[in-house]
Each structure stands twice: as structure tokens, then as C-alpha cells.
TORKOL-4160 file (C-alpha; in steps of 0.2 Angstrom, whole numbers, padded with zeros to 4 digits, m for minus):
105
<pt num="1" X="m0032" Y="m0041" Z="0060"/>
<pt num="2" X="m0028" Y="m0022" Z="0060"/>
<pt num="3" X="m0038" Y="m0008" Z="0054"/>
<pt num="4" X="m0031" Y="0004" Z="0041"/>
<pt num="5" X="m0038" Y="0021" Z="0036"/>
<pt num="6" X="m0030" Y="0036" Z="0029"/>
<pt num="7" X="m0024" Y="0045" Z="0013"/>
<pt num="8" X="m0011" Y="0042" Z="0000"/>
<pt num="9" X="m0010" Y="0058" Z="m0010"/>
<pt num="10" X="m0027" Y="0062" Z="m0014"/>
<pt num="11" X="m0034" Y="0044" Z="m0012"/>
<pt num="12" X="m0044" Y="0039" Z="0003"/>
<pt num="13" X="m0038" Y="0022" Z="0010"/>
<pt num="14" X="m0048" Y="0010" Z="0021"/>
<pt num="15" X="m0047" Y="m0008" Z="0024"/>
<pt num="16" X="m0038" Y="m0021" Z="0035"/>
<pt num="17" X="m0022" Y="m0029" Z="0037"/>
<pt num="18" X="m0019" Y="m0047" Z="0042"/>
<pt num="19" X="m0002" Y="m0047" Z="0051"/>
<pt num="20" X="0010" Y="m0060" Z="0056"/>
<pt num="21" X="0027" Y="m0059" Z="0064"/>
<pt num="22" X="0041" Y="m0071" Z="0069"/>
<pt num="23" X="0057" Y="m0069" Z="0078"/>
<pt num="24" X="0070" Y="m0062" Z="0074"/>
<pt num="25" X="0064" Y="m0052" Z="0059"/>
<pt num="26" X="0050" Y="m0059" Z="0049"/>
<pt num="27" X="0033" Y="m0053" Z="0045"/>
<pt num="28" X="0019" Y="m0055" Z="0033"/>
<pt num="29" X="0006" Y="m0042" Z="0030"/>
<pt num="30" X="m0009" Y="m0044" Z="0019"/>
<pt num="31" X="m0019" Y="m0028" Z="0013"/>
<pt num="32" X="m0037" Y="m0034" Z="0014"/>
<pt num="33" X="m0050" Y="m0023" Z="0005"/>
<pt num="34" X="m0065" Y="m0017" Z="0015"/>
<pt num="35" X="m0078" Y="m0027" Z="0005"/>
<pt num="36" X="m0068" Y="m0043" Z="0000"/>
<pt num="37" X="m0060" Y="m0048" Z="m0015"/>
<pt num="38" X="m0042" Y="m0051" Z="m0019"/>
<pt num="39" X="m0029" Y="m0043" Z="m0008"/>
<pt num="40" X="m0022" Y="m0026" Z="m0012"/>
<pt num="41" X="m0005" Y="m0031" Z="m0007"/>
<pt num="42" X="0005" Y="m0045" Z="0001"/>
<pt num="43" X="0021" Y="m0041" Z="0009"/>
<pt num="44" X="0033" Y="m0054" Z="0016"/>
<pt num="45" X="0049" Y="m0050" Z="0024"/>
<pt num="46" X="0064" Y="m0058" Z="0033"/>
<pt num="47" X="0081" Y="m0052" Z="0039"/>
<pt num="48" X="0087" Y="m0055" Z="0021"/>
<pt num="49" X="0075" Y="m0044" Z="0012"/>
<pt num="50" X="0057" Y="m0042" Z="0007"/>
<pt num="51" X="0045" Y="m0046" Z="m0007"/>
<pt num="52" X="0029" Y="m0035" Z="m0011"/>
<pt num="53" X="0016" Y="m0043" Z="m0022"/>
<pt num="54" X="0002" Y="m0032" Z="m0030"/>
<pt num="55" X="m0010" Y="m0045" Z="m0036"/>
<pt num="56" X="m0022" Y="m0033" Z="m0043"/>
<pt num="57" X="m0009" Y="m0025" Z="m0054"/>
<pt num="58" X="0001" Y="m0041" Z="m0057"/>
<pt num="59" X="0017" Y="m0034" Z="m0051"/>
<pt num="60" X="0030" Y="m0040" Z="m0039"/>
<pt num="61" X="0045" Y="m0031" Z="m0030"/>
<pt num="62" X="0058" Y="m0042" Z="m0024"/>
<pt num="63" X="0073" Y="m0041" Z="m0013"/>
<pt num="64" X="0070" Y="m0023" Z="m0006"/>
<pt num="65" X="0072" Y="m0018" Z="0012"/>
<pt num="66" X="0056" Y="m0020" Z="0022"/>
<pt num="67" X="0058" Y="m0003" Z="0030"/>
<pt num="68" X="0058" Y="0005" Z="0013"/>
<pt num="69" X="0042" Y="m0004" Z="0007"/>
<pt num="70" X="0033" Y="m0001" Z="0023"/>
<pt num="71" X="0038" Y="0018" Z="0021"/>
<pt num="72" X="0030" Y="0018" Z="0004"/>
<pt num="73" X="0014" Y="0010" Z="0010"/>
<pt num="74" X="0012" Y="0019" Z="0026"/>
<pt num="75" X="0024" Y="0034" Z="0027"/>
<pt num="76" X="0035" Y="0027" Z="0041"/>
<pt num="77" X="0051" Y="0017" Z="0038"/>
<pt num="78" X="0048" Y="0002" Z="0050"/>
<pt num="79" X="0056" Y="m0015" Z="0047"/>
<pt num="80" X="0049" Y="m0031" Z="0054"/>
<pt num="81" X="0057" Y="m0029" Z="0071"/>
<pt num="82" X="0051" Y="m0011" Z="0074"/>
<pt num="83" X="0033" Y="m0015" Z="0067"/>
<pt num="84" X="0031" Y="m0030" Z="0078"/>
<pt num="85" X="0036" Y="m0019" Z="0093"/>
<pt num="86" X="0023" Y="m0006" Z="0088"/>
<pt num="87" X="0009" Y="m0018" Z="0085"/>
<pt num="88" X="0012" Y="m0027" Z="0101"/>
<pt num="89" X="0011" Y="m0011" Z="0111"/>
<pt num="90" X="0029" Y="m0010" Z="0115"/>
<pt num="91" X="0032" Y="0006" Z="0106"/>
<pt num="92" X="0047" Y="0012" Z="0096"/>
<pt num="93" X="0058" Y="0016" Z="0111"/>
<pt num="94" X="0071" Y="0002" Z="0109"/>
<pt num="95" X="0059" Y="m0012" Z="0116"/>
<pt num="96" X="0059" Y="m0025" Z="0103"/>
<pt num="97" X="0055" Y="m0041" Z="0112"/>
<pt num="98" X="0037" Y="m0042" Z="0118"/>
<pt num="99" X="0036" Y="m0053" Z="0134"/>
<pt num="100" X="0022" Y="m0061" Z="0144"/>
<pt num="101" X="0008" Y="m0057" Z="0132"/>
<pt num="102" X="m0010" Y="m0059" Z="0138"/>
<pt num="103" X="m0026" Y="m0062" Z="0129"/>
<pt num="104" X="m0042" Y="m0054" Z="0136"/>
<pt num="105" X="m0060" Y="m0058" Z="0131"/>
């Protein structure tokens, strides 16, 4: 679970993201509102394209580049590979294959 806070235009945003990644270039992000309820969005992506579902609005965007959707949501054009590297702490400097991960209590 990742924390999310910031602004989109004049609107304050706060909530959490449930994130899952798979090699080579797949991801699933779910925007969870701070006090429960239906997700704000569900983004699934693979190396062939991405789908964004906005359950509260009843809208779906299909077959769009993942980096363009993430840019619209977060302001940075990151695809599944780059976002996985950033989330795992490997940064954006070309390291895209996290290795030897550890879990600490």
C-alpha cells in the first residue's frame, strides 16, 4: 500500500494506492479513497497497453500507453517498468530489475 497526497489543479488529493507489479512490464494500481468506498480508479497495464477504469464515473479508457495515463494521474510519465523501479527504491537511473529484496519487521 502506498500513500498518496497532493493537488490536481485546485483539488486536494489524499488516499492510498494498492500496487502490484509483474515482470516484464505489467502493473495494477488501485486508487483507494481515505475513508473507504469504491475505488477512485483501477489501472491495469501490460507491455501491450493499459486500461483505466473510473468506477465512480462509470468510464473506461482502453488501449492507452501506461506512461500517458500515469502522467495524467500523477504528473510524471512513468510506464510499468519505470514505476516498479521507483517504488522498489531503485530510482529512475536505468536500474529496472530489482534484486535481492528484503522484508524487515
